[in-house]
N, C-alpha and C positions, 0 to 999 in steps of 0.2 A: 233658191227661189223662195222657199217657204220662210226661211229665217229673215231675209231682207224684206219680204212683204210684212212680216210681223213687226220688224223695226219701224217701218214707215207707218204702220197702223197705230202703234203705240204713240209715236210722235204726234200724229194727227189727232188722236183721241185726247192726249194731254192738252194740246193746244186748243182744241175745240171746247173742252170742258172749262179751261181757264177763261177763254173769251166769252163763253156763255154765262159764266158766273164769276165775274171779276172780283166780287166782294169776298169770295171764299178764299182767295189767295192773291198775293201780290206777284204778278207774273211779268217777267221781262223776256224778250226775245232778242237774240243777238247772233252774230256769226262772223264768218270771214271767207273771202274769196281770194285765192292767190294763184297767179299764173307765173310759172318759171320756165324760162328758156335756158337750156343747157347745151353748150357746145364743147365737145371733147376732141382733142387732137393728140395723136401719138401716145395714148395711154399704155401701149405696150413698149414704148421707148425705142422702137425700131423704125427709124424714119423712112426706110426703104420699103415698108409695108403700109399700104393705105388702110387706115383704121379709124378715120375721123367719124364722129357721131354728132348728131344734131337733133334734139327733140325738145318738146315742151310738155310740162306736166301741169295739171290743174288740181288744186286742193280746195274743197268746198266744205265749210263747217257751218252748222246751224245749231244753236243752243237755246234751251228753254230753262229759265230759273224761276223758282216759285218759293216765296216765303209763306209758310203756313203757320199761323200762330206766332207766339213769341219765341219759341225755342227751336223750331224745325224749319228746314228748307230743303229743296231738292234741286239738283242740277243735272240736266241731260244734254249731251252734245253728240250729234251725229256727224259723220264725216264720210265724204266720198273722195277718193284719190284716183286719178287716172292719167294716162298719157294721152295727149290730144291726138286723135286719130286712131286710138287703140281699138274701138269697136270695128268690126269687119264691114259695117255699113252704117249709114246715118240713121237707121231705124233699129239698130241692135242695142239692147239693154245689157249692160255688164253686170247688173244685179250685185253691186259691191258696196252698197251703203252699210256702214258698220258703226258701232258705238265707240266713240273715242273716250268720252267720260260719262259717267252716270253714278251719282252718289247721293246718299242722304247726309245732310249736314245738320248735326245737332249742336246747338249753341247754348252757352250758359248752362251746361248740364249740372244738375244738382244745385242750381243757383250759384255756381262757382265759375271762375274764368277758365272753363274747360270746354273744349269743342271736340267733336268726333266727325270724321268723314268715313262713311261705310259704303264700299262699292269700288268703282273704278275711277281713279283720279290721277292727275299730273302731280309730280313733286319736283321741286328744284331748290337747291341750297347753295349758298356761297356763289362762286363764279361757275357753277355747274360742272366742276371738275370731277366730283364723285357722283352726284345725282343731278340730272338735268332733264328738261322737257324735250330736248332734241328738236326744237322747232324748225331747224334748218331742213330736217328730213321732211319728205312729203307726207309721211304718216304721223310723225311725232311719236312721243312716248307717253304711256300711261301705265299705272300699276293697279293690280287687283288686290284689295284687302282692306285693312283698317288703319286709319291715321288718327292719332290722338294729339291734341294741341293744348298746351297749358301756358297761359300768360302769367308771368311772375312779376308782380309790382316792384318797381325800382330795380329790376334786374334785366329782364328780357323775356325769353320764351324757351320752352322745352317741347320737342316733338318726339313721340314714340310711334313706331309703325311696324306692322307685320304684313308683308305682301307675298302672295303666291305667284311665282314667276313661271312655274310649269306644273301642271296638274295632269295626272294620268287616270285617276279614279273618275268614273262617270263619263269618260270620253270614249267614243266608239273607236274601234280599230280602223286605222286608215285616216283618222282625223289628226292633223298636226303631227304627222310622222316624218316631216321633212328633215328632221335632224338625224335621220339614219339610225335611231335607237330601236333595238328589238324590244317590243313591249309585250311579248308573250311571257307566260309565267316562268319559263325556264331561263330567260335572259335578263339583261339589265333593264330596270324599270325605274329610271330616275325621276324624282320629283324635286323641285327646287323652290326655295323661298328666300326672301330678302327681308331681314329684320334689322331694326336699328333704333338708335336714340341720337338726337341732334339737339345741341344746346347752344343758344345764342345769348351773349351777355353784352349789354350796352355799357361799356366802361365809361364812356362820355359821349358827347354829341359828335365827336370826331373819331372815336375809336370803338371798334367792335371786336369781340373775341368769340370764337366758336369752337366747339369740341364735339366729337362724334365717335360712336362705336357702331359699326355696321357689320352684319354677318350675312354672307352669301352661303346659304345652307343647302346641302345636297343629300338626298336620301335615295340611294340606289337600290333599296329593297333588300330582300333576302337573297344573297348569292352564295354559291358554294365555292369556297377556297379549295385549291387543288389538294386532293387527298383527304378532305374532310367529309364527314357524313352529316354534320349539322350545318344549317345555313348560317352565314355571317351577315350581320347588319352593316352594310357598307355606308357609313355616314361620313360626309365631308363637310368641313366648316372653314371657310376663309373669312377670318375676322380682320376688319380694317379699323385701326384706332388712329385718330388724327385730330388735328386742330388747325384753325385758320385765324389770322389776325389781319385787320385792315385799319389804317390810320389815314384820315384825310384832314388837311389843314385848310384854313381860309386863304392861305397863300398860294393855293393851286397845286400843292404836293399831295400825291396819293401813293401810299406805300402799302404793300400787302405781301403776305407769305402764307404758305400752307405746307404741312408735312404730314405724312401718313406712314404707318407701318402695318404690314400684313403678317398674320400668324395663323396657325391652325393646321389642319390635315386635309390633304387632297387625295382621295382614293383614285388609283389609276388602274384601269383594267388592261391587262397585258395580253389577253386572249383566252384560250380554253386549255384544259388539261389534255393529256394524251388520249383520253376517251372522247374528246370533242364536245363535251356537254357541260362541264363545270367551269365556271369563271375563275380565272386566276387574278387575285386581288393583291395589289401592292400599294400600301399607303405612302404618301410623301409628306414630309414636314415642310411647312411654308415659312419662309423667312425673306420678306421682300419689303422695299421701301420706295417712297416717292416724295418729292418736294418741289416747291416753286417759290421763287422770290422775284418780285417785280415792283415797278413804280412808274408813275406818270407825273409830268409837270405840265400844267395848263397855264397859259398866259394870254393876255389880250393881243389881238391882231386886227388892227383897224376897228371896224364896228363889231367884229366877231371875236372868236378865240381860236387858239392853236394849241397843240400839245405835242410833247415828245415822251416816249416811253421805252422801257427796256424790261425784258423778262428772261429768267433762266428757269428751265424745266428739267427735271431729272426723274427717271423711274428705273429701278434696278432690273438687271437681266440675269441670266443663268449661263455660266460657262460650261455646264454639263459635266463638271468634274465629279460631282456627287449625285448619283442617281436617286438617293433617298431624300433629297431636298429640292424644293421648288423655290428658286430665288428670283423668278421673274414676277415683277409687280403686275397684277392683273387689274386693269381699270374696271370700274364698276358700271355705272350707267351715266356717262358724261355727255355733255354737248361738246363733242370733240373739236369740230372745225373752228369754233370761236377762239381757240387758244393755240392750236398747232397747225394752222394753215387751212385756207378755204378749200384746197383741193382734196383734203381728207386722206392723204397718203400716210399720215403718221398718227399713231395713238400713244397714249401715256403708258407705254410698256417698253422696257429695254431701250430707253431713249434719253439723250441729252440734247437739249435744244436751247439756242440763244435767239431771242427775238428783239428786233428794234422797230419801233413804230413812230410814225410822224403823221399828223393830220391837221386839218384846218376846217373851221366851221364859220364861214363868213357871215351867215345870218341864221335865223331859225329854220329855214327851209333846206339849206344845202350843207352837205358835209362831204369832205374828201379826205381819204387817208390811205397810207401805204405801209406795208410791213415787209421786213426781210427776216427769214428764218434760216438758221443753219442747224442741221441735224447730224448727230453722230450716235452710234450705238454704244451703250455702256459695255456690253459684252459682245465682241465680234463673232463669237461662236454661237450666239443665240440668233433668233429670227428677227426679221423686220416686221413690226405689227402696224396695221393700218388703223384708221380711226374707229373701225368697228371691232377692234381687238383681235382680228384674225391675222395669221401670218400671210405675208404678201407673196403671191406667186410661187409658193412652195420653195422659196430660196433658202438655202442652208448656209450658215456662216461657218467660219473656221477661225481658230485663234491666230492664224497667220495673217488674216485679213486686216486691212486698215479699218478703222472704226467710222470713217467719214461716210455717212449715208447719202446726203444730198442737201440741196438748198432750195428754198422757195421764195418767190417774190409775189406778193399780193397787192393789187391796187383796187381800191373800192370807192364808189361814189353813191351818195344817197340824196334823193330829192323828196321832201315830205312837205307838200303844200299845205296840208292840214293834218291834225293828229290821226285821223282815220285812214288816210291815203298815203301810201309810200311806194316809191320806185327806187330800185337799187340795181347797181351793176358791179360785178366782181370779176376780176381777171386774176388767175393764179397760174404761175409758171414754175414748173419743177425742173431742177437741173441735177441729174444723177451724180452721185459721188463715187469714190473708189470702192466702198464696200458693195454697193449695188452692182457696179461693173464686175467686180471680182466674183460675187456670188452668181451673177448671170453667166459668166464664163464657165464656172464650175458646173452649173446646171446644164449648160449647153454642150458639155462633153470634154471639158478640160480634164486631163488625166489625174491631176492632183491639185491641192490648194496652192502649192508653189507655182504650178503652171498658170493657174487662174490669176495669181498675184502678178506674175511677170507679163501676162498677156491678157489684160482686162478686155471685156467686151466693149465695143464701140457703141455706146448708147447715146441717144439724143434726148433733148428736153421734151416734157409733156406740158400741155396747155389746157386749161379749162376756163370757160367764160360762163357766168351766170347772170341772167337778167330777170329781175323779179318785179312784179306788180302786185301789191297787196292792198285790199280794201277791207277794213274791219267795221262792222256796224252793230 
């Protein structure tokens, strides 16, 4: 109650001052209202069990931007996200307005083409495969920290950033403890940060080249390794090194590719020692990779245009043969549904995916497209990872399993009568493959992997429908 009252008070105070003295600053007010209806059917894949779901969500954003002087500006964006009908009555306040973005923007620092954003901000690069705003989500994604941006004449730009993704200092016990971490002095006390450099080079008007070095950094604090009397600093660092190329021609051809390699060390806590109080620490060496290759061809179709596209995605998995190595590629902060299916069942981890897309845009207002995705696991013994990076359903693979995970068909339509108003409909249908059936059979009581292979579970398709209405002002 107190925090949300403060948020609203600050917003009203800033707006009131700006309107009262418009000469002091150049103020703009904007925002967005989005209503999304979601219909889910058979997401447990068992057609004989009724589990359909139907709900609508509302995302409301209001932002205030202010240019103060020649070099400084500020941006504040508040957000409320709710399920329609969530309050217990029509007079109940959920008290859940929060800050989505809030930063100071310093421009032309030191009279150079150098900019800084200090505070909480969205970040997005490339096709959002490594870092994206996750706008499909009702809450979206933003980072807390510092972003430095340098424009390089006749080259492109370079960004440096340091973001804190989990802080324990200054946070009261019981706040943000939903991750199950013991935050007492005697246990694990992880703090995480996301550091990086992203370089964009304009090779020509048609070609862009990008390179990046990104570090997902974990500090688990001082822990006691078994048998030790001195604390050990349990530092983890997952470094992602990669690059991206895109070439677009006037003939309607768009070709792109991206590759990344992960290295570093991932501390793994295996439990406690025989005394029950000291953490047992075992580090794992990281060796993982991911890549994507794709292209689109656009051509005239009557008064509008049409396009065909194909894409191949791959991200490494771990066969479990070496307990000292982590070979599973861990996706970072992507906007996943945009590239691996709208139903969000698949993430860029231990996956091999082939996508074929076709679409038509008869005029500036209407667009219709459809995609077919075929998914298989790189390592059948590893897990199936969803778009949020988490293993799906606790399913465990086996080297004896088929690698075929499943297929998805997406059909989408968009009507945009004007730039600020958009209506969308998406239908996503998931069809289980052999690996999913075999892993489900094993989880359901099959005596062995061999039995699960010979007697796969009889699973049926899952369906999702999304209807969106968005007004930006």
